[in-house]
Each structure stands twice: as C-alpha cells, then as structure tokens.
C-alpha positions as CSV (number, residue, x, y, z in Angstrom):
1,M,0.0,0.0,0.0
2,T,1.3,3.4,-1.0
3,L,1.3,5.7,2.0
4,L,3.0,8.7,0.5
5,K,3.3,9.7,-3.2
6,L,5.3,12.7,-4.5
7,E,4.8,13.8,-8.1
8,N,7.1,16.3,-9.7
9,V,7.7,18.2,-6.5
10,T,9.9,21.3,-7.0
11,K,11.0,23.9,-4.5
12,R,12.8,27.1,-5.3
13,F,14.5,29.9,-3.3
14,A,14.9,33.1,-5.2
15,G,15.5,31.3,-8.4
16,L,17.7,28.6,-6.9
17,V,16.1,25.2,-7.4
18,A,16.6,23.3,-4.2
19,V,14.4,20.4,-5.0
20,N,13.8,19.7,-8.7
21,D,11.0,17.5,-10.1
22,I,11.1,14.8,-7.4
23,S,8.7,11.9,-7.8
24,I,8.8,9.0,-5.3
25,E,6.5,6.7,-3.5
26,V,6.7,5.4,0.1
27,E,5.0,2.1,0.9
28,K,3.5,1.4,4.2
29,G,5.9,-0.3,6.6
30,E,9.0,0.6,4.7
31,I,12.2,2.1,6.1
32,I,13.7,4.4,3.5
33,G,17.1,6.0,3.8
34,I,17.9,9.3,1.9
35,I,21.5,10.1,1.2
36,G,23.3,12.7,-0.8
37,P,26.0,15.4,-0.4
38,N,25.5,18.5,1.7
39,G,23.2,20.8,-0.2
40,A,21.6,18.0,-2.2
41,G,18.1,19.1,-1.1
42,K,17.4,16.3,1.4
43,T,16.2,18.5,4.3
44,T,14.4,20.9,1.9
45,L,12.4,17.8,0.7
46,F,11.5,17.0,4.3
47,H,10.4,20.6,4.9
48,S,8.3,20.5,1.7
49,I,6.5,17.3,2.7
50,C,5.9,18.4,6.3
51,G,4.6,21.9,5.5
52,F,7.6,24.0,6.6
53,H,8.1,25.0,3.0
54,I,5.5,25.1,0.2
55,A,6.6,23.6,-3.1
56,E,5.9,25.7,-6.1
57,E,5.1,22.7,-8.2
58,G,3.9,19.1,-7.8
59,S,1.6,17.2,-5.6
60,I,2.1,15.5,-2.2
61,I,-0.4,12.7,-1.6
62,Y,-0.6,11.1,1.8
63,N,-3.1,8.4,2.6
64,G,-4.9,9.3,-0.6
65,K,-5.2,13.0,0.4
66,N,-3.4,16.0,-1.1
67,I,-1.5,17.6,1.8
68,H,0.4,20.1,-0.4
69,G,0.2,23.6,1.1
70,L,-1.1,22.5,4.5
71,K,0.4,24.0,7.6
72,P,2.8,21.7,9.7
73,E,0.4,21.3,12.6
74,L,-2.4,20.1,10.2
75,I,0.0,17.7,8.5
76,C,1.0,16.4,12.0
77,E,-2.7,15.8,12.8
78,H,-2.9,13.7,9.6
79,G,-0.3,11.4,11.0
80,I,3.1,12.7,9.9
81,A,5.8,13.6,12.4
82,R,9.5,14.6,12.1
83,T,12.6,15.3,14.0
84,F,15.1,18.0,13.1
85,Q,18.7,18.0,12.1
86,I,19.4,20.5,14.9
87,V,17.7,19.4,18.1
88,Q,15.0,21.9,19.1
89,P,14.2,21.3,22.8
90,F,12.3,23.5,25.2
91,G,15.3,23.8,27.5
92,N,13.6,25.1,30.6
93,L,10.9,22.4,30.5
94,T,11.3,18.9,31.8
95,L,11.6,15.8,29.6
96,L,8.1,14.9,30.4
97,E,6.8,18.4,29.5
98,N,8.7,18.4,26.2
99,V,7.2,15.1,25.2
100,M,3.7,16.1,26.3
101,V,3.9,19.0,23.8
102,G,3.7,16.2,21.1
103,A,1.1,14.2,23.0
104,F,-1.3,17.2,23.1
105,N,-1.5,16.8,19.3
106,R,-3.8,13.9,19.9
107,H,-4.9,14.2,23.5
108,A,-6.4,17.4,24.9
109,K,-6.7,16.1,28.5
110,Y,-3.6,16.5,30.6
111,A,-3.7,13.1,32.2
112,E,-3.9,11.3,28.8
113,A,-1.1,13.4,27.3
114,R,1.0,12.7,30.4
115,E,0.4,8.9,30.1
116,V,1.4,8.9,26.4
117,A,4.5,11.0,27.1
118,L,5.7,8.7,29.9
119,K,5.1,5.7,27.6
120,Q,7.4,7.2,24.9
121,L,10.0,8.3,27.4
122,D,10.0,4.7,28.6
123,F,10.4,3.5,25.0
124,V,13.6,5.6,24.5
125,G,14.9,4.6,27.9
126,L,14.5,8.0,29.7
127,K,11.4,7.5,31.8
128,S,13.5,7.6,35.0
129,R,14.7,11.1,34.1
130,A,11.3,12.4,33.2
131,H,11.4,15.4,35.6
132,I,14.9,16.6,34.7
133,R,15.1,19.8,32.6
134,M,16.0,19.3,29.0
135,R,18.9,21.8,29.2
136,D,20.6,19.4,31.7
137,L,20.7,16.5,29.2
138,T,23.6,15.4,27.0
139,F,23.2,16.0,23.2
140,P,22.4,12.3,22.5
141,E,19.8,12.2,25.3
142,Q,18.2,15.3,23.8
143,K,17.9,13.5,20.5
144,K,16.1,10.7,22.2
145,V,13.7,13.1,23.8
146,E,13.0,14.7,20.4
147,L,12.3,11.3,19.0
148,A,9.9,10.5,21.9
149,R,8.1,13.9,21.3
150,A,7.6,13.0,17.6
151,L,6.3,9.5,18.6
152,A,3.9,11.1,21.1
153,T,2.0,12.6,18.2
154,E,1.2,9.0,17.3
155,P,2.3,9.2,13.6
156,Q,1.9,6.7,10.8
157,L,4.8,8.2,9.0
158,L,8.0,9.5,10.7
159,F,10.7,11.6,9.2
160,L,14.1,11.5,10.9
161,D,16.7,14.1,9.9
162,E,20.2,13.0,10.8
163,I,19.1,11.5,14.1
164,M,22.4,9.6,14.4
165,S,24.8,12.6,13.9
166,G,27.0,13.2,16.9
167,L,26.4,9.8,18.4
168,N,29.2,7.4,19.4
169,P,29.2,3.9,17.9
170,T,27.3,2.4,20.9
171,E,24.7,5.1,20.7
172,V,24.4,4.6,16.9
173,L,23.7,0.8,17.4
174,E,21.1,1.7,20.1
175,M,19.4,4.2,17.7
176,I,19.3,1.7,14.9
177,Q,17.5,-0.8,17.2
178,L,15.1,1.9,18.3
179,I,14.2,2.7,14.6
180,R,13.6,-1.0,13.9
181,D,11.4,-1.2,17.0
182,I,9.4,1.8,15.8
183,R,8.8,0.2,12.4
184,D,7.8,-3.0,14.2
185,Q,5.1,-0.9,15.9
186,G,3.6,-0.1,12.5
187,V,5.2,3.3,11.8
188,T,6.7,3.9,8.3
189,I,10.1,5.7,8.4
190,V,12.0,7.9,6.1
191,F,15.4,9.1,7.3
192,I,18.3,11.3,6.2
193,E,21.7,10.1,7.3
194,H,25.3,10.4,6.3
195,L,26.4,7.3,8.3
196,M,26.5,4.9,5.4
197,A,26.7,1.7,7.6
198,A,23.5,2.7,9.3
199,V,21.8,3.5,6.0
200,M,22.7,0.2,4.5
201,S,21.8,-1.8,7.6
202,L,18.4,-0.2,8.1
203,S,17.0,0.7,4.7
204,D,14.6,-1.4,2.7
205,R,15.2,1.1,-0.1
206,V,17.7,4.0,-0.5
207,I,17.0,7.3,-2.3
208,V,20.0,9.2,-3.5
209,M,19.7,13.0,-4.2
210,H,22.2,15.2,-5.9
211,H,21.9,18.9,-6.8
212,G,18.2,18.8,-5.8
213,E,17.4,15.9,-8.2
214,L,16.7,12.2,-7.8
215,L,19.9,10.4,-8.8
216,S,19.0,6.8,-7.8
217,V,16.4,4.7,-6.0
218,G,16.8,1.1,-5.1
219,K,17.7,-1.5,-2.6
220,P,20.9,-0.8,-0.6
221,E,22.9,-3.3,-2.5
222,E,21.8,-1.9,-5.8
223,V,22.4,1.7,-4.9
224,K,25.9,1.1,-3.5
225,E,27.0,-0.4,-6.8
226,D,25.4,2.2,-9.1
227,P,28.2,3.9,-11.0
228,T,26.4,7.3,-11.0
229,V,26.0,7.2,-7.2
230,I,29.6,6.2,-6.6
231,E,30.9,9.0,-8.8
232,A,28.6,11.7,-7.3
233,Y,28.6,10.7,-3.6
234,L,29.9,7.5,-2.3
235,G,33.4,7.6,-3.9
236,G,33.9,3.9,-3.3
237,A,33.5,4.3,0.5
238,I,31.2,1.3,0.8
C-alpha cells in the first residue's frame, strides 16, 4: 500500500532550485534512507513534505489526500511527524513536559497526554529522568527526547533528519534498534543520514539525491553499486 506519493515536487528559493521535479512513492511499513552530499536538497524535501516550505510545483499525496500547502500542525494531525537536524528542545521544561507537547496533538486532557509522554520516554529509555530539565541532558539524550516527542504525536509516517549525527558507535547501534522497533510498531520511516553503515543496515530502499534531483532509487545493494552514485557521492567508500 502506497502511504506517500510525491509527483514532480519542485521547491525554489529566489530562483535557486533546491528540489527539482522529485517523484517518489513510500510504501506502508518501509524504512527508506535518503543520502546525498550536503546541499543535495534532502532536508528541503523533508520541509516541503511536512509543511515548513510550500513547493511551487507538484503534488504530495498522503493516505490518498493531497496535503500540499497544509500547515505543519495540520500535517501532523494527519499522522506525519518529524525530528530536526538541529535538536529543538524546550530547555527550561522537563523531559516529560517536552514530550507532552507532542502528545497534546492527539490528547487534549492533561492526564492522557502525560500517560502517552511517559510511555514514549520509557520506550527511549529515559522515563527515570522524566522530571529533569532538557537543558541538563547530553546531546544524545536530547535527540532521544525529540524522538519521543515525535512519537507522542502517534504518527503513521515518521521523518528523521540525521538523528544519528553526533552519536558514538554504541549510541548509533542503540538508535538503529530503536528505529527498527518503531517500524515494528507499524510506523513507516523515512530518514536522512550520512552514516552509510546505518543506512545500508536499516533501509529497505535508498533514495540518492544530488543537486536537488533524484539520482538513484533502489535496494541498498543496488544503490551502492550504481556507478552514478559512486561518482557523485559514495566515492567507493562502501
């Protein structure tokens, strides 16, 4: 079942084409990795899907509905959540309060939102620290809380933007397992990542972007042997 379908999506900034004529489909239950050099348009594509930018051209169909042009909060209500490349915590709030911000997307009652938030903090292994302020956490811990906040919106489709950057090898392995566990709970995942070992390990399919365009789409083993991908990005690194 196709959960998300992009047709000819194009986003420009003052004449600069950041995303150029992108057409892709995301099937329910997939984990899709997106790779490409810095400036390839990966995050801009995320922004365009999630409502932070409005694409000038193309259509974005989610669950059979056109969500192109909707505001981020409405897209979130439809069941799409995301994390950001740069963690955006509410530093003076506790972990619990940060995650409750996401839970309030579905649950208006405080007690219900609190229950959902505690469940997600438990999932990422931080329930015991629920009442600590965000500003007192390490960077990797803040990434986990942002993930918990996104999950608290109860998404069907989750976008992760470089969630493994800045993590040590042990933390990377832990995050890989968390992502697999999220998918096992029925959430479809699209993630941007520069850590190629993680991309190749996690992804059912890999999308390669270059200069705002779609360079290659395929299974990890296919993409890593694609000559155009090797020349443009991988450089024989994998």
